[in-house]
N, CA, C and O of each residue as an XYZ file, in Angstrom:
296
protein
N     -13.288     18.530      4.266
C     -13.571     17.218      4.783
C     -12.875     16.135      3.975
O     -12.317     15.207      4.561
N     -12.888     16.220      2.671
C     -12.255     15.226      1.812
C     -10.759     15.154      2.066
O     -10.208     14.058      2.172
N     -10.097     16.282      2.166
C      -8.662     16.307      2.409
C      -8.334     15.699      3.769
O      -7.327     15.005      3.904
N      -9.156     15.945      4.765
C      -8.954     15.398      6.098
C      -9.020     13.871      6.053
O      -8.222     13.196      6.702
N      -9.958     13.332      5.298
C     -10.100     11.880      5.188
C      -8.870     11.257      4.547
O      -8.447     10.174      4.953
N      -8.294     11.912      3.564
C      -7.082     11.402      2.924
C      -5.932     11.370      3.919
O      -5.174     10.400      3.951
N      -5.792     12.392      4.717
C      -4.721     12.431      5.715
C      -4.895     11.294      6.716
O      -3.914     10.651      7.090
N      -6.110     11.038      7.149
C      -6.350      9.947      8.091
C      -6.022      8.596      7.477
O      -5.555      7.698      8.178
N      -6.254      8.436      6.192
C      -6.006      7.154      5.545
C      -4.531      6.913      5.266
O      -4.117      5.759      5.153
N      -3.738      7.945      5.152
C      -2.332      7.770      4.823
C      -1.431      7.784      6.041
O      -0.292      7.323      5.968
N      -1.921      8.308      7.173
C      -1.118      8.352      8.391
C      -1.980      8.000      9.601
O      -3.148      8.379      9.676
N      -1.392      7.277     10.536
C      -2.059      6.955     11.781
C      -1.044      7.114     12.896
O       0.019      6.494     12.869
N      -1.367      7.938     13.868
C      -0.467      8.251     14.976
C       0.896      8.722     14.466
O       1.940      8.372     15.017
N       0.857      9.521     13.406
C       2.073     10.105     12.852
C       2.897      9.172     11.984
O       3.950      9.570     11.486
N       2.442      7.937     11.790
C       3.179      6.963     10.984
C       2.440      6.710      9.678
O       1.210      6.682      9.658
N       3.184      6.524      8.576
C       2.523      6.189      7.314
C       1.825      4.838      7.414
O       2.351      3.898      8.009
N       0.648      4.754      6.831
C      -0.107      3.504      6.800
C       0.295      2.749      5.537
O       0.452      3.359      4.480
N       0.464      1.422      5.632
C       0.791      0.662      4.419
C      -0.248      0.900      3.328
O      -1.420      1.128      3.627
N       0.172      0.849      2.069
C      -0.737      1.131      0.945
C      -1.679     -0.041      0.669
O      -1.547     -0.739     -0.337
N      -2.638     -0.244      1.588
C      -3.533     -1.395      1.474
C      -4.335     -1.406      0.185
O      -4.556     -2.467     -0.399
N      -4.774     -0.233     -0.268
C      -5.576     -0.194     -1.498
C      -4.750     -0.694     -2.685
O      -5.234     -1.484     -3.495
N      -3.516     -0.235     -2.783
C      -2.663     -0.665     -3.885
C      -2.381     -2.169     -3.797
O      -2.401     -2.873     -4.807
N      -2.116     -2.652     -2.577
C      -1.861     -4.086     -2.396
C      -3.102     -4.889     -2.774
O      -2.998     -5.919     -3.441
N      -4.272     -4.422     -2.353
C      -5.523     -5.114     -2.666
C      -5.756     -5.177     -4.174
O      -6.087     -6.234     -4.710
N      -5.586     -4.051     -4.854
C      -5.833     -4.022     -6.293
C      -4.869     -4.927     -7.048
O      -5.263     -5.608     -7.994
N      -3.607     -4.935     -6.629
C      -2.638     -5.824     -7.280
C      -3.028     -7.285     -7.075
O      -2.975     -8.088     -8.007
N      -3.418     -7.619     -5.853
C      -3.801     -8.998     -5.568
C      -5.090     -9.376     -6.311
O      -5.191    -10.475     -6.856
N      -6.065     -8.472     -6.334
C      -7.317     -8.735     -7.037
C      -7.056     -9.010     -8.516
O      -7.594     -9.964     -9.077
N      -6.229     -8.174     -9.149
C      -5.930     -8.366    -10.572
C      -5.182     -9.671    -10.816
O      -5.433    -10.364    -11.803
N      -4.255    -10.006     -9.906
C      -3.518    -11.265    -10.053
C      -4.450    -12.463     -9.905
O      -4.327    -13.440    -10.644
N      -5.371    -12.393     -8.966
C      -6.325    -13.489     -8.782
C      -7.202    -13.649    -10.019
O      -7.464    -14.769    -10.458
N      -7.654    -12.532    -10.578
C      -8.465    -12.583    -11.795
C      -7.692    -13.242    -12.930
O      -8.223    -14.104    -13.631
N      -6.439    -12.837    -13.111
C      -5.600    -13.435    -14.159
C      -5.355    -14.919    -13.885
O      -5.404    -15.739    -14.802
N      -5.093    -15.262    -12.627
C      -4.824    -16.655    -12.268
C      -6.056    -17.531    -12.504
O      -5.933    -18.663    -12.973
N      -7.230    -17.015    -12.181
C      -8.454    -17.785    -12.417
C      -8.663    -18.064    -13.906
O      -9.085    -19.153    -14.295
N      -8.361    -17.066    -14.724
C      -8.488    -17.273    -16.178
C      -7.510    -18.347    -16.649
O      -7.855    -19.180    -17.487
N      -6.307    -18.327    -16.117
C      -5.325    -19.339    -16.495
C      -5.730    -20.725    -16.000
O      -5.526    -21.717    -16.700
N      -6.299    -20.798    -14.809
C      -6.767    -22.085    -14.302
C      -7.881    -22.648    -15.173
O      -7.922    -23.847    -15.451
N      -8.790    -21.766    -15.603
C      -9.864    -22.211    -16.496
C      -9.311    -22.726    -17.818
O      -9.889    -23.617    -18.441
N      -8.175    -22.151    -18.242
C      -7.543    -22.583    -19.486
C      -6.644    -23.807    -19.269
O      -6.070    -24.337    -20.220
N      -6.526    -24.249    -18.013
C      -5.724    -25.435    -17.728
C      -4.256    -25.176    -17.476
O      -3.460    -26.114    -17.481
N      -3.878    -23.937    -17.258
C      -2.465    -23.582    -17.050
C      -2.204    -23.260    -15.577
O      -2.057    -22.098    -15.197
N      -2.149    -24.305    -14.762
C      -1.977    -24.134    -13.317
C      -0.600    -23.582    -12.956
O      -0.474    -22.822    -11.997
N       0.425    -23.952    -13.706
C       1.779    -23.465    -13.393
C       1.878    -21.950    -13.542
O       2.442    -21.279    -12.678
N       1.339    -21.414    -14.620
C       1.370    -19.957    -14.812
C       0.511    -19.251    -13.769
O       0.872    -18.174    -13.295
N      -0.617    -19.847    -13.412
C      -1.483    -19.264    -12.384
C      -0.741    -19.183    -11.058
O      -0.821    -18.173    -10.359
N      -0.023    -20.240    -10.712
C       0.745    -20.254     -9.466
C       1.847    -19.194     -9.496
O       2.097    -18.539     -8.484
N       2.494    -19.023    -10.621
C       3.545    -18.010    -10.744
C       2.978    -16.606    -10.570
O       3.586    -15.770     -9.902
N       1.835    -16.346    -11.158
C       1.200    -15.032    -11.028
C       0.842    -14.751     -9.576
O       1.078    -13.649     -9.082
N       0.275    -15.735     -8.892
C      -0.114    -15.538     -7.495
C       1.111    -15.348     -6.594
O       1.093    -14.504     -5.699
N       2.159    -16.115     -6.822
C       3.380    -15.965     -6.024
C       4.005    -14.591     -6.241
O       4.489    -13.965     -5.298
N       3.992    -14.128     -7.482
C       4.541    -12.808     -7.795
C       3.719    -11.705     -7.125
O       4.280    -10.743     -6.601
N       2.401    -11.843     -7.143
C       1.533    -10.848     -6.501
C       1.765    -10.824     -4.995
O       1.778     -9.756     -4.383
N       1.946    -11.982     -4.405
C       2.225    -12.050     -2.974
C       3.529    -11.331     -2.657
O       3.603    -10.567     -1.695
N       4.554    -11.574     -3.465
C       5.851    -10.931     -3.237
C       5.755     -9.415     -3.389
O       6.332     -8.675     -2.592
N       5.032     -8.950     -4.404
C       4.876     -7.501     -4.592
C       4.150     -6.867     -3.413
O       4.521     -5.783     -2.963
N       3.119     -7.539     -2.913
C       2.389     -7.033     -1.752
C       3.275     -6.960     -0.524
O       3.242     -5.978      0.217
N       4.067     -8.002     -0.309
C       4.995     -8.000      0.825
C       6.033     -6.892      0.680
O       6.366     -6.216      1.653
N       6.542     -6.708     -0.533
C       7.535     -5.656     -0.773
C       6.953     -4.275     -0.482
O       7.618     -3.434      0.124
N       5.715     -4.040     -0.911
C       5.064     -2.757     -0.629
C       4.918     -2.536      0.871
O       5.194     -1.448      1.378
N       4.487     -3.566      1.567
C       4.280     -3.457      3.010
C       5.601     -3.209      3.728
O       5.686     -2.338      4.594
N       6.630     -3.973      3.370
C       7.934     -3.830      4.014
C       8.543     -2.467      3.722
O       9.128     -1.847      4.611
N       8.414     -1.996      2.489
C       8.994     -0.686      2.154
C       8.315      0.415      2.960
O       8.973      1.372      3.369
N       7.010      0.294      3.196
C       6.303      1.293      3.997
C       6.722      1.193      5.463
O       6.826      2.213      6.145
N       6.964     -0.020      5.954
C       7.429     -0.209      7.331
C       8.793      0.449      7.522
O       9.039      1.074      8.553
N       9.684      0.312      6.531
C      11.008      0.925      6.627
C      10.891      2.446      6.682
O      11.588      3.098      7.459
N      10.007      3.012      5.854
C       9.781      4.466      5.866
C       9.258      4.889      7.225
O       9.692      5.901      7.775
N       8.329      4.120      7.767
C       7.745      4.436      9.064
C       8.794      4.399     10.155
O       8.818      5.285     11.008
N       9.656      3.408     10.153
C      10.689      3.293     11.168
C      11.702      4.428     11.097
O      12.158      4.918     12.130
N      12.051      4.844      9.900
C      12.983      5.960      9.735
C      12.356      7.259     10.224
O      13.012      8.059     10.891
N      11.081      7.467      9.892
C      10.438      8.731     10.271
C      10.212      8.814     11.792
O      10.179      9.918     12.336
N      10.059      7.697     12.477
C       9.855      7.746     13.926
C      11.149      7.939     14.681
O      11.122      8.326     15.849
N      12.279      7.683     14.052
C      13.572      7.889     14.703
C      14.002      9.333     14.689
O      14.804      9.755     15.522
N      13.474     10.100     13.746
C      13.890     11.517     13.610
C      13.232     12.397     14.614
O      13.474     13.603     14.631
């Protein structure tokens, strides 16, 4: 049963699912770091951390989309 659940979470209709858990954890950690910086009065660094986390999340999603598109063409 456990192995079946993993397969369902990583693929849907034969296509890889974007790594939402990894994207969520990266964003959560960035938000935590940014909040600490905001409390310390460093808004510029907080903004940089959040922008970087957004870019990493987008990169993860796009890279998974490219893999999905290649695998559906074969």
